[in-house]
N, C-alpha and C positions, 0 to 999 in steps of 0.2 A: 426240379419238378415242382417244388412248392412255389417258386417264383412264378412259374407259368400256370399255376392253378390247375394242375391236371389231377386233382384229387377225385374227380368224377369217376375215375376208373374203378373206384371202390364199389360202385353200384353193380359191377359185374360179379361181385362176391356174394352169392346168395346164401341164405341160412343153411341149406342142406350142403352146399359146397364147403362152407366154413366148418361145419360140424364134422363132415367126412375128413377134411384136411387135418383137423386137430386130432381126431381119433387115429388116423394113419400115422401122423407124426408121433403120437404117443407110443405106437408099436416100435418105431425106430428108437425112441429114447429108452423104452423098456429093454430092447435088445442090446443097446450099448451098455446098460448097467448089469446085464445078466452075468457077465463074466466075473464081476466083483462079488456077486452073491456066492459064487462057487469058489472064488479065490484062485482062478486059473489065469494063466498068462497067455493070451493069444494076440496076434497082430491086429491092430485097429483097421477096420475096413471103412472105406468111404466111397462116395460116388454111387453110380447106378448098381442096384442089386446088393447094397451093403448089408441089408437085413438078412438076406438068404446066406450070403457069404459068412457073416458072423455066426449064425446058428450052425452052419456046417462045421466051422472051426470049433465051436463050443462042444458039439457032440464028438468030434474027433479027439478032443482033449479032456473029455469029461472024467476019464479015469484018473486025471491029475487033480481032482477036486480036493481043496483044503477043507477038512472037516471042521476045523476051528472057525473058519469064515462061514461055512454052511450053518453051523449051530448058532453062531452069533446072528446071522441073518434071520434064522427061524425065530429066535427069541425077540428080535426087534420087531418082526411082523406081529408076533403075539401081543406085544405092548402097543404098537402104533395103530393097528387096524381097529381094535375095540375102542381105544381112546378117541380116535378120529370120528368113529361112528357116534360115540357118546357126545362129542362136541357138536356134531350136526343135529343130533336129536334134541339136545337141551340148549341150543344156541340162543333161544329166546329168553331163557332164564339166566344164562351166564352173562356177566358183564363183560368178560373177555374170554376168548378161547383158552383152554389149557395149553401151556407151552410144552407139549409133550416132546416135540422134536428136540428142543433145547435140553430137556432133561435126559433124553436118550443119548444125545451127543456127549454130554458131561459124564454120564454114568459109563458109557462105553469107553471113553478116553481114559478114565480112571482105572477101569477094569483091565484095559489093554496095557496100560503103563505099569501098574503094580503086579499084574499077572504075567508080565513079560511074554505076551502072546506072540510077538514077532520073533523073539529069540528062541522060544520053546517050540512053537508050532509052525513057524514060518508064515504067519499071517501077514497079509498085505496091508501096510499102514500108509498114512498120508506122507510120512517122511519129512524131510527138510523143506520148509516153506520160506523162501527168501523174504526179508523185510526191507523197508525203505523204498525210495523212489529213484528212478533214473533221472538224470538232469534233462530238462526239456531241450528240444532242438527242432528246427524246421524239417519238414519232410524232404526226402531226397527226390527232387524234381526230375532227375534223370530216369527214374523208374516209371514216370507217367506213361510214356509210349508203350511200355510192356504190360501195364495193367489197365489201360484205357478201355479196351474191348471187354474185358471181364467186369469192369466197374459198372457198366450199364445194366447187365442182367442182375448183378448183385444188388444194385440200388432198387431195381423194380421188385425183385423177389423179397428183399428186406422190407420194403414198404408194404407189399401185399401181406406178408406174414404179420407184420405189426398191426395193420388195420384189421386183418381177419381176427386176430386175438382180441383186439380192442372192441370190435363189433360184437363178438361172442359174449364177452363179459359185460359190455354195455347193455345188451339185451337182458342178461341175467339179473343185473342190479338196477336197471331202470334209469340209465342216463344216455346221452347222445355223444357221438364221436364226430369231430370235424376232420375230414381226411386231409385237407390242405394244412391244417394246424399240425397234424401228426407228421407231415412231410417236413415242415420247418423244424420240428423237434428232432427228427432223425438226422436232418442235415447238420444242425448245430452240435448234436451228440457225436458226429463223426468228424466235423471240421476242427473243433477245439481240441479234442483228445488226440488228434493226429500229431500234435506237437509234443505229446507225452508218451510215445511208444505204445499206444493202445490199439486194440484190434477193432475191426469194423463192428459197428453197433447196430443191433435191431432187437426186436422183441424175442425173449427166450421163453419157449413154451413151458419147460420144466420149472423154471424159477417163477413164472407167472402163476402156474397152478399151485405151487407151494405157498406163495404169498396169499393167493386168494383163499386157499383152504385154511390158512391160519387166521383169517379174519381181517386182512389188510384192505382198506377201503380208499384212503386218500393219499396225496403226495407225501404226507408226513412219513409214511412207511418207507418211501424211497430215501428220504433224508436220514431216517434211522438206519436203514441198510447201508447207506454210504458211510455214516459215522462208525458203524460196526466194522465194515471192511477196512476203513482207515485205521481203526484201533488194531485190527488183526495184522495189517501190513506193518504197522510200526512197533507193536508190543506183543500181542497175544499169539502170533503165528507159531512160535516155537512150542507153545503148550499143546498144539494139536498134532505134534509129531507122531504120537502113538495111536491116534484115532484110526480105526480100521476103515478101509475104503468101502467095505460091504455095508457099514452102517449108513454112510451117505447114499449108497445105492438103494437101500431099503426105503429111506426117507423119500427119495425121488420117485420110486415105483409106487409107493403107497399114495402119493399125491396125484398119480395118474389115474386113479380109479374113477374119478369123475368123468374123464374123457372116455374111458373104456366102457362106462355104463351106458353110453349112447346106443349100444347094441340092443338094449331093452326097449328103446323107442322105435325100433325098426317095424314091428307089426303095426303100430299105430300110424307111422309115417306111410307105410305101404297102403293102409286103408284110406288115408287122406289123399295121397298123390303118389302114384307109382313112378312117375317121371322123376320126382324129387328123390325118391328112394334109390333109383338107379344112379342118379347123379352122386348121391352120398356114397354108394358102394364103389363106384368107379373112382371117385376122388380118394376115398380111403385106401383102396387097393393100390392105386398108383403111388400115393404118398408113402405107403409102407413098403411095397415091393420094389419100386424103382428108386425114387428119392423124394424127399420132401419138396425140393424146388421144382422138379419135373412134375410131381404129383399135383401141385397147385396149378401149374400151367395146363396139365391135362384136364383138371377139373373145370377150369375157366372155359377152355375150348369145347369140352363136352357139353357143358351147360348151355353155351351159345348155340351149339348144333341142335340141342333139344328145342331151344326157342325157335330156331329156323324151321325145324321139322314140324313144330306145332303150327306155324303159320303156313307151311307148305301144304298141309292136309287139314284145314280147319273145318269146324262144323259149318254146315250150310243148309239149314232146314227150310221147308216151306212153312209159311205162317198162316194162321187162321184168326178169325175175328172173335173177340170176347163179346158176347151178346150184351146189348144196352151199354156199350162203352165205345171208346175210340182206340182201344188197345188191341194189338196183334201179337200173338205168341206162337211158339213152335207147335206145329201139329203133331210132331212125334213125342213131345214132352208133356202135352196137356190134352185132356179129353174134353168133349162137349164144345169144341170150337166150331165156328161156322165159316164157310167160304162164300165169297161173292161170285155169282155166275159169270163165267167168261174172263175172270181175273185170277192170275197166279201171283202170289206175294212170296218173294225169295229173299232170304237174308244171308249175307256172306260175312262170317264172324272173324275177319282178319284183314290186315292191310292188303291191298291188291297191288302186287308188284311182280317183278320178272320171275320170281321163284314159283309163285302159285297161280300165275295167269292161266296156265293150261288146266289146273285143277278147278279154277273158277268156271271156265267154259264147260268142261266135261260134267261138273256137278250140276250146273244150271241145265244143261241138256238132259241129264238123267232125271232131275227132279221134275222138270216140266214134261218130260216124255217126248219132246220134239227137238230133233237136231235140224236146224234150218238148212244146213248144208245138204243133208240127206234129202230133205223135202224138195229143195230146188233141183238136185240131181235127179231125183225120181220123176219130177215133172218133165224135165228135158228129155229123159229117156222115153217116157210115155208118149210125149208129143212126137218124137222121131219115129217111134214104132207105129203110131196111128197114121202118120203121114206116109209111111212106107207101105202099110197094108191097104190103105184106101186110096181110091182115086179122088183127086181134088179137082172139082170143076171150077169153083170160085174160091181161090185160096184164102182170102181174108175172112169170109164167114165161117168156112170149115175149120180154120185154125182156131178161131175164137171158141167155137163149140168144143173143140178138142181140149183146149186149156181148161174150160169150165168143167169138162167131163172128168179130167184127171185130178182136179183140185178137190181134195177131201177135206171136210171140216176138221179143224184142229182141236176144238173144245175150249179154246180161250182166244181172246183178242188182245189182251194186255198183260204185260209182265211188269210188276212193280218190284224194283230192287231196293231193299232196305239197307242203306249204307251206314247205319248208326255205329256199326262195329268196324268200319273201314277207317283207320286212323290216317292213312295217307295213300297217295297214288304216285307211281313213277311213270315214266314215259311208256313202258310196256303195259302198265295197267290201263292208262288212258287209251292206248291203241286197242287193247282188248275190248274195252267198253264200246269203242267206236265200231269194231267189227261185229260185236254181238248185236248192237242196235241196228246196224245196216242189214245183217243177215236176217234178223227177225222181221224187219220192215219189208224186206223183199218178199216175204211170205204172208204179209198182211197182219203182222203182230206188232203192237206198239210197246216200247220199253220206256218206263218212267223211273226216275231216281228219286228216292225220298230220304230225309234225315241226313243229308250230307253235312259234315262239319265245315267250318270256314276254310280249312286247309284243303279239303277235297274240292270244294267249290272253286277255290282259286286255281287249283291244278287243272280242273276241267276247262276253265275259261282260258288259261294260258295255253293249254294244249289244243285249243280250237275244237273242243268236243261238239259245240253247237254250230250249226251251219249259219253262214252270214245272213242276217235279216230274220233269223228264227228266234222266237221267244224261248229262253231257257226253261225247259219243263223240269224244274227242281222244286220239290215239295218239302215243307217243314215236317210233315208227318206222313206216315203210311196211309192214315185215314183220309187225308186230303187228296192224295194221289188216287186212291180207290174211288172216291166221290167224283173226281175229275174224269176218270175212265168210264164210270157208269153214266155220267152226264153226256159224255161224248158219244157213247154208243146207244144211249136211250134205254138202258136196262135198269130194272129195279128188283128188290127182293133178295133173299138169301136161301142157301140150301145147306143142310146140316152135313158136316164132314163125316167121313167113315170112322174117324177116331173116336 
C-alpha cells in the first residue's frame, strides 16, 4: 500500500469519525479490563457483539467477585485519578510528569508478594512470564494461501486505526502526519518481526493513551519502551510474578478517561454541526457494540453517505443585488437586497451530477415559479380546446391569435444560473443543463451561466452544450450576465425585493 502511494484514503477519516471511533474503542478496552477489576474468571469474547457478551458474562458471575482484587482496584483508583488530574493541572510547572503508574506497580507488587495475596485470598496475579527469545526462522510460506484473504482487510484496518490515532494526537499536539510514511513504517514493522515469531503490528489505543498521558512526545519514548521490554524479557520478568492483574487493568482504564470525556463535547458539537454529531454517535456506537474493525468501516461508509446526502439536497437560493456594488447574495439570508426587473438569479450550491440532477430541476422550477414543461403543455391544451370550440375560417391567422391569447406573461425573460459552487459536471449534469435551457427557450426565457470554473467550462465544451456556430454565453460574474440580459432586452432600473 505504501509502494502504490494509497495514503490518500486517510482523507476519508474525518475528525468526528476519528473521535467517535476512539471513544467506541475505549468502551471495548474498558470492558475487556472489567473482569480483572472484580477478579472473576470468564471466557474471553471476541468478534461481533463482544462488548455485550462480556458484560452479560460479568453480571452472571458477579457473585464470584474476589474482594481482595476489588479493594486493590479501588485503592489504585484513589491514588491514580487524583494524581493524574494534578499532573494535568500543573503540567506547565512540572519539568516531568509524576511517574505515578510506576510507583503504583512497584508498591502493588511488593504488597502482593509479602502479603501473600494469591495464596491467602486467591487474587489473580501476572504469574510466570517467560524470559529470553526464540531463535529466528523464516515464515512458513505454506500458510500464505490460508491467510491471504484475511491479510487484506487486516492490513487496511490496521492502517486505518494507526492513521486515525496519529491524526487525533497530531491535531492535539500540533504536528502533521504523512499517511504514506505511516504505511511504510507499518510494513517494515510487520515484515522484519515476521522472522522472530511476532504478532501482526499496528497502533494500540490503550498503550498510546497511556504513553500520551504520561508525557511522551518523541520517538525517544519508543526507544526507552523497547529497552525496558528487553530488560523485562531478559531479567526483570520474574519479579512481576506477584503483580495483581487488577492493578494493570486500573492503569489502563484510568488512561482511557481522556477518550471518554469526549461526551462532554457533544452539546457543543451538536450546536456547530448536527451531521458531524450523528457521524460521531454512529461510529462510536458501531465501534463499541459491534466491533472496532466493523465500527471504523461503518463510520467511513456513513460519513460518505452524509456527504452524498448533502450534495443530493443542497441549498439553492435566489440571489439579490447589493446596492452600489457588483455583489449578489441570497435573498433568504440577507435583507434589503434588490432584484433586476425581468431577471431571476439562481445559485446551485453543489456539483451537478446524476444524484442531484432532479433536485436541480425541481428546485429551479420551484424558485422561479415556472415549470416550462407545464407551460408548454398548457399552451398545447388551450390551443386544441380553442380550435375545437371555434370554427376556423382562415387557419393561419386564427391559430396565431389563439397562441397569443393563451400566452400569459411569465414575469421574467432571463434566468442567470450562478455556478460558483458547482465544482464539476458529469454527463447527466450536462444533459440536465441542456434540457433546462431548451425548455425555457421554448417558452421565451433565456438561460445564462455565470462564474463557471475551468473544469465546468471544459465539461460544457466537451459535452457540446453550445450549438455549433453559437457564441458561448458564459460570464465571469453574475453582474456581467445581468448587464448583458438588461442590454439585450432594453430594460433599466431596479425594484426592491420583498425581503
